[in-house]
C-alpha angles and dihedrals in degrees: 000000000000127000090250088068093064122110108244090216092066122094090000124183118220111236111259093018113161124225105201131197108203125184127318091088096123095058125228121358122239090253091054092046089051089048094053090047094050091049093052089052092052088064090074096050124107090242091059092045090052087053092057093055121098144098116323124213121261088209143346122270090230143347116236127207123248105236096196122077116227134229113287096203093051090046092053089048087058093053089053089052098260133115112210131183135154098345094318119110120185130179111242092220092057099040107136105209094183104050094034096198096185140096121277095256092055089047092052091049090050102042095040090053089229084147091074087070091054092043094050090051094063104023136068116229090259090053098041103040099071092049092045096045093046093054089043093054093049092046091050092049092056104031113020096084099025106083114201142046127072092314093065099046113129092240094053092046090050094050090042094056090049092051095039092054096042093047098035091130089065096047099034102046093100119109090212101110091198092058093045092049088052093054093050095043091050086051091053092046091049090051091051089049090052091048087069101028112039095099091054092069116101113272115264126034092353096057091039091052091050093053093043085059090052092051093044092051088048092054101039103035111077114256093020100132097111088046090050095053088044089049095049091049090052091043091055091052090048092051092049092053096037101048132046120234089258092060097257125131116256086226085062083222115137089203093057090048091050087053091048092052090049090050092051092046091054092048089050086061090053091058087044091055088056090044091240133126121249120252117269091248092060094044092046093050089050094051091049101040097052095058090047087049092052091047092068093045123110128215090267088067094246130115124260114245114255135150096006092311120134125214095259115206127297089236093057095043092049092047091054096047090047091049090052092065090215116129110191146124128272117274105242102183121036124183102198105010082064104214122123120200128198118184130183135154095349093313121119128196120189121186131191098226102168141063120276115273117271117261093243095071103037143028120223100020117183135230097232106128112150094013118133141198125211132192136181109214108306094344124089114223104174121022144165117246089240131163102095089143099025104052128110120283088244096064114114114254089236091060094046090054090044089056089064095056125103088243090063088063131067100257142086125296125195127209090351089289139121122262084225116029120245112211124216091252089058099255124122121249136183123340131084114037099148135042120184113202138181130170135193128188133188138154090264100046146343124221135192122193121188141156137187137201098222095118097039100089096047104028106017093240133120113206114222123184130189122194126187125188118193118232092250094051092236098112135043116187123190142186125192118190132182106208122193113251137156128358109333115216100186115078094189127056121282125225118242132191127197112200133200110186108207122226123252109291097010110136117210119202114184119224119241092250093062092234100096151022138210111231119203117198121211089253093057100258118139128215127184125219127200131174141181128198103045144030121275126227136169121226138166122272142172135234125190110223131210093280093054094254122140108237124195113246139155135244137204115226124195107193136179144132127277114219120204089276095059134248137260127206122182122190143169139205111202125178108232101179 
């Protein structure tokens, strides 16, 4: 069902409603960091080792299905003897499980055993079992009895238990009884480790994954009813702290929400294997999260790029949504998730209308408030550069940090600064604390008006943006204003730049008067861009695609100077062909 079928009375936002970011902007306190460090050190103590001892299962109660299809290219690489992830390629034979000289994403892919999903997608049991059991035996040799390090984080154990149980035929096909008992013993030890450490995982998908592991162990290891009850209570808490009431992720990252939906879909299959219904908290989380996820999806069936997330691939997004079992419409107006969606005539407009996430719930947040993305059918016209946490491992650190800046998004920058400060250690600092939003819809047009206070403290201006999408989706009009507010520190005018990053393959040709451009989409459609209130230029840009690769693109920049009384820029995008 299309966005046009939605009832405009649903999920409404009151005019002038304020979205507040209060506290937490400096991340974890010193005491909290010391507590986390102390907890990690306790894993290596004799007391914790004693807690991990106990009976190990002789078999699993059931083997659930994995509802999400894996990546074919990564699976085929495994068949060739290579493990590939995010631009890192390692020979399976030379993998050093101890030294771990690879990036964090590759390490998560390896230690979580997510590669079992990819392998099972392309290989029969006879083809895949020797590869899976060989890697499993080496992992057990290096990590099963050495508690600590990345391999023993609660998040990795939660994901590992999900993947081990779903792909048990690949790792438990051996007739070697000693090997089989070591696998099952490691599974039981990991579950006991999670019993005491799941809540130490970072909030969001990490903590949800850890508690999913506890519940899975409770359902599939004999005699696990007490653990199951304990795990379901912990998972309910993790969902409450990791998701907003409207279904969005507290990290405000579409990629993390996609990950959460995949985790819950996998857990639902565990309950299905036991012929039991999922708890209400899990069912509710899925029912709310899928609409929020669809709300940040473009016509190409990929995600928009927010908070360091890339668009992923249409195959993976479709696989996760299919696995969720939820059939619903996109969420157009979200109160906490913070993304506003307008759709008409095949055009989709997505706006970041909330402050950045607090540092306590996400690493690498982006200063993207009031940025927008716009697509025409299956083609993206205006984008954000994206991908700060989804790019290839080979991307330079400077580029990755640059992707987090306000200038990497399609919005206004003032004084060549970010609307929310990005510190050298990667955390977010002062900036946007308040977003004011109103929205009106009718058959003829839909309008969003929003403002933020990110430039008030430093420059003495509030940024207000109005966006209007016509009912046929053929025209998008905008106004960006800098309104004086607070105590201004600058006596002279300050430079502003209003950026429109163009989608991949979109060609921009400026008009002779310097106030417009003709935009040609890859499919041949033409859009006209016109502006008033600043000079228009065309410069190079970059967009991180669904595979994490940086792709060369272009951007339109409307620049000028804001005097003490403020500035006003009006612009329009109109489909010409």
